[in-house]
PDB file of N, CA, C and O in Angstrom, chain B, residues numbered from 101:
ATOM      1  N   MET B 101      23.261  10.082 -14.542  1.00  0.00           N
ATOM      2  CA  MET B 101      23.881   8.567 -14.832  1.00  0.00           C
ATOM      3  C   MET B 101      23.778   8.124 -13.343  1.00  0.00           C
ATOM      4  O   MET B 101      24.374   8.564 -12.359  1.00  0.00           O
ATOM      5  N   SER B 102      22.561   6.813 -13.490  1.00  0.00           N
ATOM      6  CA  SER B 102      22.538   6.165 -12.293  1.00  0.00           C
ATOM      7  C   SER B 102      23.164   5.005 -12.308  1.00  0.00           C
ATOM      8  O   SER B 102      23.594   4.403 -13.293  1.00  0.00           O
ATOM      9  N   VAL B 103      23.212   4.673 -11.084  1.00  0.00           N
ATOM     10  CA  VAL B 103      24.503   3.588 -10.699  1.00  0.00           C
ATOM     11  C   VAL B 103      22.928   2.248 -10.101  1.00  0.00           C
ATOM     12  O   VAL B 103      21.784   2.462  -9.699  1.00  0.00           O
ATOM     13  N   ASN B 104      23.485   1.354 -10.274  1.00  0.00           N
ATOM     14  CA  ASN B 104      22.983  -0.083 -10.012  1.00  0.00           C
ATOM     15  C   ASN B 104      22.907  -0.203  -8.392  1.00  0.00           C
ATOM     16  O   ASN B 104      23.793  -0.005  -7.560  1.00  0.00           O
ATOM     17  N   LEU B 105      21.737  -0.542  -8.247  1.00  0.00           N
ATOM     18  CA  LEU B 105      22.427  -0.957  -6.289  1.00  0.00           C
ATOM     19  C   LEU B 105      22.235  -2.736  -6.163  1.00  0.00           C
ATOM     20  O   LEU B 105      21.186  -3.379  -6.137  1.00  0.00           O
ATOM     21  N   GLN B 106      23.259  -3.089  -6.118  1.00  0.00           N
ATOM     22  CA  GLN B 106      23.396  -4.735  -5.564  1.00  0.00           C
ATOM     23  C   GLN B 106      22.716  -4.577  -4.652  1.00  0.00           C
ATOM     24  O   GLN B 106      22.823  -3.719  -3.777  1.00  0.00           O
ATOM     25  N   LEU B 107      21.610  -5.743  -4.811  1.00  0.00           N
ATOM     26  CA  LEU B 107      20.168  -5.860  -3.398  1.00  0.00           C
ATOM     27  C   LEU B 107      19.999  -7.571  -3.501  1.00  0.00           C
ATOM     28  O   LEU B 107      19.809  -8.141  -4.576  1.00  0.00           O
ATOM     29  N   ARG B 108      20.090  -8.188  -2.353  1.00  0.00           N
ATOM     30  CA  ARG B 108      20.690  -9.321  -1.833  1.00  0.00           C
ATOM     31  C   ARG B 108      19.230  -9.148  -1.204  1.00  0.00           C
ATOM     32  O   ARG B 108      18.943  -8.291  -0.368  1.00  0.00           O
ATOM     33  N   VAL B 109      17.880 -10.610  -2.026  1.00  0.00           N
ATOM     34  CA  VAL B 109      16.535 -11.028  -1.958  1.00  0.00           C
ATOM     35  C   VAL B 109      16.691 -12.278  -1.555  1.00  0.00           C
ATOM     36  O   VAL B 109      17.133 -13.110  -2.348  1.00  0.00           O
ATOM     37  N   ARG B 110      16.238 -12.742   0.199  1.00  0.00           N
ATOM     38  CA  ARG B 110      15.775 -14.043   0.309  1.00  0.00           C
ATOM     39  C   ARG B 110      14.665 -14.400  -0.147  1.00  0.00           C
ATOM     40  O   ARG B 110      13.868 -13.476   0.017  1.00  0.00           O
ATOM     41  N   VAL B 111      14.133 -15.385  -0.705  1.00  0.00           N
ATOM     42  CA  VAL B 111      12.770 -16.055  -1.130  1.00  0.00           C
ATOM     43  C   VAL B 111      12.827 -17.274  -0.079  1.00  0.00           C
ATOM     44  O   VAL B 111      13.461 -18.311  -0.272  1.00  0.00           O
ATOM     45  N   LEU B 112      12.262 -17.057   0.766  1.00  0.00           N
ATOM     46  CA  LEU B 112      11.379 -17.708   1.509  1.00  0.00           C
ATOM     47  C   LEU B 112      11.298 -19.590   1.169  1.00  0.00           C
ATOM     48  O   LEU B 112      11.868 -20.659   1.389  1.00  0.00           O
ATOM     49  N   GLU B 113      10.050 -18.906   0.435  1.00  0.00           N
ATOM     50  CA  GLU B 113       9.875 -20.611  -0.509  1.00  0.00           C
ATOM     51  C   GLU B 113      10.594 -21.129  -0.795  1.00  0.00           C
ATOM     52  O   GLU B 113      10.491 -22.282  -1.212  1.00  0.00           O
ATOM     53  N   ALA B 114      11.593 -20.511  -0.696  1.00  0.00           N
ATOM     54  CA  ALA B 114      13.207 -21.547  -1.997  1.00  0.00           C
ATOM     55  C   ALA B 114      14.154 -21.631  -0.424  1.00  0.00           C
ATOM     56  O   ALA B 114      14.776 -22.686  -0.307  1.00  0.00           O
ATOM     57  N   TRP B 115      14.227 -21.142   0.149  1.00  0.00           N
ATOM     58  CA  TRP B 115      14.635 -20.482   0.936  1.00  0.00           C
ATOM     59  C   TRP B 115      16.165 -20.913   0.014  1.00  0.00           C
ATOM     60  O   TRP B 115      16.729 -21.950  -0.335  1.00  0.00           O
ATOM     61  N   ASP B 116      16.408 -19.342  -0.117  1.00  0.00           N
ATOM     62  CA  ASP B 116      17.536 -19.202  -1.174  1.00  0.00           C
ATOM     63  C   ASP B 116      18.069 -18.046  -1.358  1.00  0.00           C
ATOM     64  O   ASP B 116      17.187 -17.195  -1.478  1.00  0.00           O
ATOM     65  N   ASP B 117      19.139 -17.612  -1.438  1.00  0.00           N
ATOM     66  CA  ASP B 117      19.330 -15.837  -1.646  1.00  0.00           C
ATOM     67  C   ASP B 117      19.813 -15.746  -2.875  1.00  0.00           C
ATOM     68  O   ASP B 117      20.576 -16.525  -3.447  1.00  0.00           O
ATOM     69  N   VAL B 118      19.218 -14.516  -3.355  1.00  0.00           N
ATOM     70  CA  VAL B 118      18.771 -14.222  -4.754  1.00  0.00           C
ATOM     71  C   VAL B 118      20.187 -12.887  -5.187  1.00  0.00           C
ATOM     72  O   VAL B 118      19.798 -11.757  -4.893  1.00  0.00           O
ATOM     73  N   VAL B 119      21.363 -12.906  -5.678  1.00  0.00           N
ATOM     74  CA  VAL B 119      21.796 -11.738  -5.687  1.00  0.00           C
ATOM     75  C   VAL B 119      20.946 -10.720  -7.111  1.00  0.00           C
ATOM     76  O   VAL B 119      20.705 -11.191  -8.223  1.00  0.00           O
ATOM     77  N   LEU B 120      20.619  -9.262  -6.662  1.00  0.00           N
ATOM     78  CA  LEU B 120      20.249  -8.679  -8.375  1.00  0.00           C
ATOM     79  C   LEU B 120      21.050  -6.744  -8.164  1.00  0.00           C
ATOM     80  O   LEU B 120      21.244  -5.932  -7.259  1.00  0.00           O
ATOM     81  N   HIS B 121      21.253  -6.861  -9.629  1.00  0.00           N
ATOM     82  CA  HIS B 121      22.150  -5.376  -9.432  1.00  0.00           C
ATOM     83  C   HIS B 121      21.136  -4.335 -10.161  1.00  0.00           C
ATOM     84  O   HIS B 121      21.341  -4.227 -11.370  1.00  0.00           O
ATOM     85  N   LEU B 122      20.496  -3.862  -9.840  1.00  0.00           N
ATOM     86  CA  LEU B 122      19.057  -3.095 -10.370  1.00  0.00           C
ATOM     87  C   LEU B 122      18.886  -1.244 -10.024  1.00  0.00           C
ATOM     88  O   LEU B 122      19.064  -0.750  -8.910  1.00  0.00           O
ATOM     89  N   PRO B 123      18.611  -0.679 -10.932  1.00  0.00           N
ATOM     90  CA  PRO B 123      18.825   0.878 -11.269  1.00  0.00           C
ATOM     91  C   PRO B 123      17.850   1.160  -9.729  1.00  0.00           C
ATOM     92  O   PRO B 123      16.967   0.340  -9.478  1.00  0.00           O
ATOM     93  N   PRO B 124      18.089   2.395  -8.721  1.00  0.00           N
ATOM     94  CA  PRO B 124      17.357   2.287  -8.165  1.00  0.00           C
ATOM     95  C   PRO B 124      15.891   3.166  -8.337  1.00  0.00           C
ATOM     96  O   PRO B 124      15.477   3.660  -7.288  1.00  0.00           O
ATOM     97  N   SER B 125      15.096   3.395  -9.534  1.00  0.00           N
ATOM     98  CA  SER B 125      13.954   3.335 -10.006  1.00  0.00           C
ATOM     99  C   SER B 125      13.270   2.562 -10.207  1.00  0.00           C
ATOM    100  O   SER B 125      12.138   2.877 -10.574  1.00  0.00           O
ATOM    101  N   THR B 126      13.715   0.845 -10.029  1.00  0.00           N
ATOM    102  CA  THR B 126      13.440  -0.184 -10.395  1.00  0.00           C
ATOM    103  C   THR B 126      12.105  -0.154  -9.138  1.00  0.00           C
ATOM    104  O   THR B 126      12.385   0.250  -8.010  1.00  0.00           O
ATOM    105  N   PRO B 127      10.197  -0.771  -9.581  1.00  0.00           N
ATOM    106  CA  PRO B 127       9.779  -1.111  -8.841  1.00  0.00           C
ATOM    107  C   PRO B 127       9.894  -1.918  -7.764  1.00  0.00           C
ATOM    108  O   PRO B 127      10.724  -2.802  -7.977  1.00  0.00           O
ATOM    109  N   ILE B 128       9.351  -1.981  -6.592  1.00  0.00           N
ATOM    110  CA  ILE B 128       9.453  -3.024  -5.693  1.00  0.00           C
ATOM    111  C   ILE B 128       8.798  -4.468  -6.616  1.00  0.00           C
ATOM    112  O   ILE B 128       9.225  -5.622  -6.635  1.00  0.00           O
ATOM    113  N   ARG B 129       7.624  -3.858  -7.323  1.00  0.00           N
ATOM    114  CA  ARG B 129       7.365  -5.187  -7.710  1.00  0.00           C
ATOM    115  C   ARG B 129       7.650  -5.829  -8.882  1.00  0.00           C
ATOM    116  O   ARG B 129       6.810  -6.525  -9.451  1.00  0.00           O
ATOM    117  N   GLU B 130       9.165  -5.598  -9.448  1.00  0.00           N
ATOM    118  CA  GLU B 130       9.766  -6.039 -10.779  1.00  0.00           C
ATOM    119  C   GLU B 130      10.471  -6.935 -10.021  1.00  0.00           C
ATOM    120  O   GLU B 130      10.269  -8.139 -10.184  1.00  0.00           O
ATOM    121  N   VAL B 131      11.727  -6.312  -8.751  1.00  0.00           N
ATOM    122  CA  VAL B 131      12.257  -7.136  -8.145  1.00  0.00           C
ATOM    123  C   VAL B 131      11.526  -8.348  -7.156  1.00  0.00           C
ATOM    124  O   VAL B 131      12.188  -9.231  -6.610  1.00  0.00           O
ATOM    125  N   LYS B 132      10.258  -8.235  -7.053  1.00  0.00           N
ATOM    126  CA  LYS B 132       9.681  -9.514  -6.526  1.00  0.00           C
ATOM    127  C   LYS B 132       9.693 -10.427  -7.393  1.00  0.00           C
ATOM    128  O   LYS B 132      10.030 -11.562  -7.053  1.00  0.00           O
ATOM    129  N   GLN B 133       9.293 -10.114  -8.851  1.00  0.00           N
ATOM    130  CA  GLN B 133       9.075 -10.813 -10.134  1.00  0.00           C
ATOM    131  C   GLN B 133      10.627 -11.525 -10.359  1.00  0.00           C
ATOM    132  O   GLN B 133      10.652 -12.734 -10.593  1.00  0.00           O
ATOM    133  N   ARG B 134      12.036 -10.691 -10.280  1.00  0.00           N
ATOM    134  CA  ARG B 134      12.614 -11.588 -11.475  1.00  0.00           C
ATOM    135  C   ARG B 134      13.662 -11.830 -10.121  1.00  0.00           C
ATOM    136  O   ARG B 134      14.869 -11.897 -10.354  1.00  0.00           O
ATOM    137  N   ALA B 135      13.145 -11.964  -8.634  1.00  0.00           N
ATOM    138  CA  ALA B 135      13.684 -12.558  -7.459  1.00  0.00           C
ATOM    139  C   ALA B 135      12.918 -14.516  -7.524  1.00  0.00           C
ATOM    140  O   ALA B 135      13.564 -15.564  -7.500  1.00  0.00           O
ATOM    141  N   LEU B 136      11.405 -14.324  -7.605  1.00  0.00           N
ATOM    142  CA  LEU B 136      10.940 -15.163  -7.722  1.00  0.00           C
ATOM    143  C   LEU B 136      11.492 -16.274  -9.578  1.00  0.00           C
ATOM    144  O   LEU B 136      11.735 -17.468  -9.750  1.00  0.00           O
ATOM    145  N   ASP B 137      11.472 -15.339 -10.337  1.00  0.00           N
ATOM    146  CA  ASP B 137      11.956 -16.481 -11.444  1.00  0.00           C
ATOM    147  C   ASP B 137      12.824 -16.381 -11.505  1.00  0.00           C
ATOM    148  O   ASP B 137      12.934 -16.259 -12.725  1.00  0.00           O
ATOM    149  N   ALA B 138      14.099 -16.287 -10.997  1.00  0.00           N
ATOM    150  CA  ALA B 138      15.705 -16.392 -10.432  1.00  0.00           C
ATOM    151  C   ALA B 138      15.542 -17.729  -9.679  1.00  0.00           C
ATOM    152  O   ALA B 138      16.142 -18.636 -10.256  1.00  0.00           O
ATOM    153  N   VAL B 139      14.901 -18.110  -8.554  1.00  0.00           N
ATOM    154  CA  VAL B 139      14.155 -19.451  -8.095  1.00  0.00           C
ATOM    155  C   VAL B 139      13.414 -20.275  -8.775  1.00  0.00           C
ATOM    156  O   VAL B 139      12.938 -21.297  -8.280  1.00  0.00           O
ATOM    157  N   HIS B 140      13.236 -19.895 -10.034  1.00  0.00           N
ATOM    158  CA  HIS B 140      11.927 -20.633 -10.401  1.00  0.00           C
ATOM    159  C   HIS B 140      10.815 -20.974  -9.634  1.00  0.00           C
ATOM    160  O   HIS B 140      10.510 -22.148  -9.425  1.00  0.00           O
ATOM    161  N   ILE B 141       9.986 -19.713  -9.060  1.00  0.00           N
ATOM    162  CA  ILE B 141       8.984 -20.473  -8.844  1.00  0.00           C
ATOM    163  C   ILE B 141       7.740 -19.403 -10.089  1.00  0.00           C
ATOM    164  O   ILE B 141       7.733 -18.286 -10.606  1.00  0.00           O
ATOM    165  N   THR B 142       6.912 -20.563 -10.058  1.00  0.00           N
ATOM    166  CA  THR B 142       5.848 -20.190 -10.999  1.00  0.00           C
ATOM    167  C   THR B 142       4.546 -19.729 -10.951  1.00  0.00           C
ATOM    168  O   THR B 142       3.678 -19.512 -11.797  1.00  0.00           O
ATOM    169  N   ALA B 143       4.659 -19.598  -9.277  1.00  0.00           N
ATOM    170  CA  ALA B 143       3.267 -19.577  -8.800  1.00  0.00           C
ATOM    171  C   ALA B 143       2.619 -17.918  -9.105  1.00  0.00           C
ATOM    172  O   ALA B 143       3.378 -16.980  -9.347  1.00  0.00           O
ATOM    173  N   ASP B 144       1.706 -17.828  -9.068  1.00  0.00           N
ATOM    174  CA  ASP B 144       1.233 -15.972  -9.118  1.00  0.00           C
ATOM    175  C   ASP B 144       2.328 -15.397  -7.642  1.00  0.00           C
ATOM    176  O   ASP B 144       2.528 -15.732  -6.474  1.00  0.00           O
ATOM    177  N   PRO B 145       2.733 -14.504  -8.481  1.00  0.00           N
ATOM    178  CA  PRO B 145       3.537 -13.301  -7.833  1.00  0.00           C
ATOM    179  C   PRO B 145       2.745 -12.694  -6.922  1.00  0.00           C
ATOM    180  O   PRO B 145       3.261 -12.116  -5.966  1.00  0.00           O
ATOM    181  N   GLY B 146       0.913 -12.752  -7.145  1.00  0.00           N
ATOM    182  CA  GLY B 146       0.473 -11.431  -5.973  1.00  0.00           C
ATOM    183  C   GLY B 146       0.013 -12.453  -4.539  1.00  0.00           C
ATOM    184  O   GLY B 146      -0.580 -12.164  -3.499  1.00  0.00           O
ATOM    185  N   GLY B 147       0.418 -13.347  -4.896  1.00  0.00           N
ATOM    186  CA  GLY B 147       0.630 -14.454  -3.386  1.00  0.00           C
ATOM    187  C   GLY B 147       1.335 -14.307  -3.128  1.00  0.00           C
ATOM    188  O   GLY B 147       1.691 -15.213  -2.373  1.00  0.00           O
ATOM    189  N   PHE B 148       2.168 -13.447  -3.260  1.00  0.00           N
ATOM    190  CA  PHE B 148       3.922 -12.913  -2.336  1.00  0.00           C
ATOM    191  C   PHE B 148       3.633 -11.892  -1.826  1.00  0.00           C
ATOM    192  O   PHE B 148       2.595 -11.288  -2.098  1.00  0.00           O
ATOM    193  N   LEU B 149       4.644 -11.433  -0.841  1.00  0.00           N
ATOM    194  CA  LEU B 149       4.668  -9.956  -0.418  1.00  0.00           C
ATOM    195  C   LEU B 149       6.245  -9.810  -0.192  1.00  0.00           C
ATOM    196  O   LEU B 149       6.961 -10.786   0.030  1.00  0.00           O
ATOM    197  N   VAL B 150       6.725  -8.473  -0.271  1.00  0.00           N
ATOM    198  CA  VAL B 150       8.039  -7.860   0.051  1.00  0.00           C
ATOM    199  C   VAL B 150       7.868  -7.637   1.693  1.00  0.00           C
ATOM    200  O   VAL B 150       6.847  -7.467   2.358  1.00  0.00           O
ATOM    201  N   LYS B 151       9.732  -7.727   2.214  1.00  0.00           N
ATOM    202  CA  LYS B 151       9.134  -7.198   3.318  1.00  0.00           C
ATOM    203  C   LYS B 151      10.942  -6.320   3.174  1.00  0.00           C
ATOM    204  O   LYS B 151      12.009  -6.673   2.673  1.00  0.00           O
ATOM    205  N   PHE B 152      10.815  -5.987   3.373  1.00  0.00           N
ATOM    206  CA  PHE B 152      12.094  -4.453   3.704  1.00  0.00           C
ATOM    207  C   PHE B 152      12.102  -3.568   5.410  1.00  0.00           C
ATOM    208  O   PHE B 152      11.228  -2.871   5.926  1.00  0.00           O
ATOM    209  N   ARG B 153      13.381  -3.949   5.885  1.00  0.00           N
ATOM    210  CA  ARG B 153      13.238  -4.215   7.189  1.00  0.00           C
ATOM    211  C   ARG B 153      12.750  -4.416   8.087  1.00  0.00           C
ATOM    212  O   ARG B 153      13.047  -3.639   8.995  1.00  0.00           O
ATOM    213  N   GLY B 154      11.789  -5.464   8.408  1.00  0.00           N
ATOM    214  CA  GLY B 154      11.320  -6.302   8.927  1.00  0.00           C
ATOM    215  C   GLY B 154       9.661  -5.890   8.442  1.00  0.00           C
ATOM    216  O   GLY B 154       8.771  -6.277   9.199  1.00  0.00           O
ATOM    217  N   ALA B 155       9.318  -5.214   7.352  1.00  0.00           N
ATOM    218  CA  ALA B 155       7.932  -4.452   7.741  1.00  0.00           C
ATOM    219  C   ALA B 155       7.395  -4.474   5.947  1.00  0.00           C
ATOM    220  O   ALA B 155       7.885  -3.905   4.972  1.00  0.00           O
ATOM    221  N   GLU B 156       6.406  -5.231   6.052  1.00  0.00           N
ATOM    222  CA  GLU B 156       5.438  -4.956   4.124  1.00  0.00           C
ATOM    223  C   GLU B 156       5.657  -3.528   3.751  1.00  0.00           C
ATOM    224  O   GLU B 156       5.294  -2.450   4.222  1.00  0.00           O
ATOM    225  N   VAL B 157       6.571  -4.011   2.469  1.00  0.00           N
ATOM    226  CA  VAL B 157       6.027  -3.360   1.781  1.00  0.00           C
ATOM    227  C   VAL B 157       4.369  -3.517   1.133  1.00  0.00           C
ATOM    228  O   VAL B 157       3.710  -4.523   0.871  1.00  0.00           O
ATOM    229  N   ARG B 158       4.061  -2.103   1.020  1.00  0.00           N
ATOM    230  CA  ARG B 158       2.536  -2.287   0.934  1.00  0.00           C
ATOM    231  C   ARG B 158       1.870  -1.927  -0.985  1.00  0.00           C
ATOM    232  O   ARG B 158       1.273  -2.364  -1.969  1.00  0.00           O
ATOM    233  N   ASP B 159       2.604  -0.790  -0.351  1.00  0.00           N
ATOM    234  CA  ASP B 159       2.330  -0.312  -2.617  1.00  0.00           C
ATOM    235  C   ASP B 159       3.501  -0.727  -3.417  1.00  0.00           C
ATOM    236  O   ASP B 159       4.347   0.158  -3.543  1.00  0.00           O
ATOM    237  N   GLU B 160       3.748  -1.810  -3.965  1.00  0.00           N
ATOM    238  CA  GLU B 160       5.341  -2.308  -4.555  1.00  0.00           C
ATOM    239  C   GLU B 160       4.941  -1.684  -6.208  1.00  0.00           C
ATOM    240  O   GLU B 160       5.362  -2.382  -7.130  1.00  0.00           O
ATOM    241  N   SER B 161       4.212  -0.508  -6.556  1.00  0.00           N
ATOM    242  CA  SER B 161       4.298   0.221  -7.516  1.00  0.00           C
ATOM    243  C   SER B 161       5.714   0.860  -7.385  1.00  0.00           C
ATOM    244  O   SER B 161       6.540   0.872  -8.297  1.00  0.00           O
ATOM    245  N   ARG B 162       5.942   1.526  -5.821  1.00  0.00           N
ATOM    246  CA  ARG B 162       6.993   2.663  -5.333  1.00  0.00           C
ATOM    247  C   ARG B 162       8.030   1.414  -5.946  1.00  0.00           C
ATOM    248  O   ARG B 162       7.930   0.216  -6.209  1.00  0.00           O
ATOM    249  N   SER B 163       9.711   3.127  -6.027  1.00  0.00           N
ATOM    250  CA  SER B 163      10.563   2.135  -6.470  1.00  0.00           C
ATOM    251  C   SER B 163      11.588   2.243  -5.130  1.00  0.00           C
ATOM    252  O   SER B 163      11.534   3.022  -4.178  1.00  0.00           O
ATOM    253  N   LEU B 164      12.904   0.748  -5.543  1.00  0.00           N
ATOM    254  CA  LEU B 164      13.730   1.204  -5.021  1.00  0.00           C
ATOM    255  C   LEU B 164      14.869   1.958  -4.102  1.00  0.00           C
ATOM    256  O   LEU B 164      15.808   1.767  -3.330  1.00  0.00           O
ATOM    257  N   ALA B 165      14.172   2.838  -4.688  1.00  0.00           N
ATOM    258  CA  ALA B 165      15.047   4.553  -4.319  1.00  0.00           C
ATOM    259  C   ALA B 165      13.277   5.557  -3.139  1.00  0.00           C
ATOM    260  O   ALA B 165      13.382   6.087  -2.033  1.00  0.00           O
ATOM    261  N   ASP B 166      12.547   5.486  -3.619  1.00  0.00           N
ATOM    262  CA  ASP B 166      11.196   5.667  -2.745  1.00  0.00           C
ATOM    263  C   ASP B 166      11.138   4.985  -1.172  1.00  0.00           C
ATOM    264  O   ASP B 166      10.880   5.224   0.008  1.00  0.00           O
ATOM    265  N   GLU B 167      11.560   4.007  -2.073  1.00  0.00           N
ATOM    266  CA  GLU B 167      12.038   2.743   0.323  1.00  0.00           C
ATOM    267  C   GLU B 167      12.830   2.522  -0.073  1.00  0.00           C
ATOM    268  O   GLU B 167      13.036   1.352  -0.395  1.00  0.00           O
ATOM    269  N   ARG B 168      13.772   3.517  -0.297  1.00  0.00           N
ATOM    270  CA  ARG B 168      15.238   4.199   0.510  1.00  0.00           C
ATOM    271  C   ARG B 168      15.241   2.776   0.939  1.00  0.00           C
ATOM    272  O   ARG B 168      14.922   2.279   2.019  1.00  0.00           O
ATOM    273  N   VAL B 169      15.871   1.997  -0.653  1.00  0.00           N
ATOM    274  CA  VAL B 169      16.920   0.841  -0.263  1.00  0.00           C
ATOM    275  C   VAL B 169      18.212   1.048  -0.864  1.00  0.00           C
ATOM    276  O   VAL B 169      18.559   1.521  -1.947  1.00  0.00           O
ATOM    277  N   PRO B 170      18.849   0.559   0.146  1.00  0.00           N
ATOM    278  CA  PRO B 170      20.272   1.263   0.159  1.00  0.00           C
ATOM    279  C   PRO B 170      20.780   0.227  -0.984  1.00  0.00           C
ATOM    280  O   PRO B 170      20.003  -0.565  -1.517  1.00  0.00           O
ATOM    281  N   GLY B 171      22.242   0.313  -1.327  1.00  0.00           N
ATOM    282  CA  GLY B 171      22.794  -0.142  -2.187  1.00  0.00           C
ATOM    283  C   GLY B 171      23.853  -1.958  -0.834  1.00  0.00           C
ATOM    284  O   GLY B 171      24.613  -1.913   0.134  1.00  0.00           O
ATOM    285  N   ASP B 172      23.393  -2.820  -1.420  1.00  0.00           N
ATOM    286  CA  ASP B 172      23.893  -3.829  -0.376  1.00  0.00           C
ATOM    287  C   ASP B 172      22.430  -4.081   1.022  1.00  0.00           C
ATOM    288  O   ASP B 172      22.420  -4.500   2.180  1.00  0.00           O
ATOM    289  N   GLY B 173      21.353  -3.533   0.029  1.00  0.00           N
ATOM    290  CA  GLY B 173      20.000  -4.073   0.540  1.00  0.00           C
ATOM    291  C   GLY B 173      19.348  -5.038   1.142  1.00  0.00           C
ATOM    292  O   GLY B 173      18.427  -5.438   0.430  1.00  0.00           O
ATOM    293  N   ALA B 174      19.422  -5.548   2.076  1.00  0.00           N
ATOM    294  CA  ALA B 174      18.349  -6.994   1.950  1.00  0.00           C
ATOM    295  C   ALA B 174      16.870  -6.993   2.221  1.00  0.00           C
ATOM    296  O   ALA B 174      16.320  -6.764   3.298  1.00  0.00           O
ATOM    297  N   LEU B 175      16.231  -7.332   0.889  1.00  0.00           N
ATOM    298  CA  LEU B 175      14.080  -7.993   1.520  1.00  0.00           C
ATOM    299  C   LEU B 175      14.699  -8.833   1.116  1.00  0.00           C
ATOM    300  O   LEU B 175      15.729  -9.102   0.497  1.00  0.00           O
ATOM    301  N   ILE B 176      13.086  -9.594   2.028  1.00  0.00           N
ATOM    302  CA  ILE B 176      12.329 -11.003   1.890  1.00  0.00           C
ATOM    303  C   ILE B 176      11.304 -11.423   0.615  1.00  0.00           C
ATOM    304  O   ILE B 176      10.944 -10.393   0.046  1.00  0.00           O
ATOM    305  N   VAL B 177      10.959 -12.150   0.247  1.00  0.00           N
ATOM    306  CA  VAL B 177      10.162 -12.530  -0.586  1.00  0.00           C
ATOM    307  C   VAL B 177       9.504 -13.910   0.234  1.00  0.00           C
ATOM    308  O   VAL B 177      10.063 -14.956   0.564  1.00  0.00           O
ATOM    309  N   MET B 178       7.955 -13.418   0.432  1.00  0.00           N
ATOM    310  CA  MET B 178       7.384 -14.472   0.725  1.00  0.00           C
ATOM    311  C   MET B 178       6.167 -14.497   0.876  1.00  0.00           C
ATOM    312  O   MET B 178       5.477 -13.486   1.014  1.00  0.00           O
ATOM    313  N   ARG B 179       5.509 -16.329   0.865  1.00  0.00           N
ATOM    314  CA  ARG B 179       3.942 -16.298   0.647  1.00  0.00           C
ATOM    315  C   ARG B 179       3.648 -15.477   1.653  1.00  0.00           C
ATOM    316  O   ARG B 179       4.372 -15.269   2.627  1.00  0.00           O
ATOM    317  N   SER B 180       2.162 -14.806   1.355  1.00  0.00           N
ATOM    318  CA  SER B 180       1.847 -13.841   1.892  1.00  0.00           C
ATOM    319  C   SER B 180       0.184 -14.157   2.866  1.00  0.00           C
ATOM    320  O   SER B 180      -0.638 -13.441   3.438  1.00  0.00           O
ATOM    321  N   ARG B 181       0.386 -15.912   2.561  1.00  0.00           N
ATOM    322  CA  ARG B 181      -0.358 -16.383   3.774  1.00  0.00           C
ATOM    323  C   ARG B 181       0.863 -17.680   4.263  1.00  0.00           C
ATOM    324  O   ARG B 181       1.585 -18.100   3.359  1.00  0.00           O
ATOM    325  N   ARG B 182       0.958 -17.988   5.010  1.00  0.00           N
ATOM    326  CA  ARG B 182       1.777 -19.131   5.827  1.00  0.00           C
ATOM    327  C   ARG B 182       1.302 -20.513   5.404  1.00  0.00           C
ATOM    328  O   ARG B 182       0.089 -20.573   5.611  1.00  0.00           O
ATOM    329  N   MET B 183       1.862 -21.862   4.798  1.00  0.00           N
ATOM    330  CA  MET B 183       1.739 -22.181   4.354  1.00  0.00           C
ATOM    331  C   MET B 183       1.326 -23.730   5.357  1.00  0.00           C
ATOM    332  O   MET B 183       2.319 -24.455   5.276  1.00  0.00           O
ATOM    333  N   PRO B 184       0.201 -24.433   6.248  1.00  0.00           N
ATOM    334  CA  PRO B 184       0.621 -24.806   7.268  1.00  0.00           C
ATOM    335  C   PRO B 184       1.468 -26.446   6.987  1.00  0.00           C
ATOM    336  O   PRO B 184       1.456 -27.347   6.149  1.00  0.00           O
ATOM    337  N   VAL B 185       2.112 -26.128   8.197  1.00  0.00           N
ATOM    338  CA  VAL B 185       3.209 -27.522   9.020  1.00  0.00           C
ATOM    339  C   VAL B 185       1.943 -28.589   9.185  1.00  0.00           C
ATOM    340  O   VAL B 185       0.741 -28.440   9.408  1.00  0.00           O
ATOM    341  N   ARG B 186       3.093 -30.125   8.891  1.00  0.00           N
ATOM    342  CA  ARG B 186       2.422 -31.064   8.520  1.00  0.00           C
ATOM    343  C   ARG B 186       3.392 -32.561   9.303  1.00  0.00           C
ATOM    344  O   ARG B 186       2.992 -33.712   9.133  1.00  0.00           O
TER     345      ARG B 186
END
């Protein structure tokens, strides 16, 4: 039996936090998609990256357990390329 992890995911595009309850076997790619969906961002998820503990998660097919994301862990979803400020 696997216990779900509670995660806090900050989506910088919306400057909003999303709380997700997911099993440790969930791929990082799915976490990113769910967070983007929760804040109603319809842009291509390939244009966003995920950071954990300040470092980019390069292989999004790896699971939360593979990346050692703990319960109450925090992830950041942000655009891969910075948007210019005017």
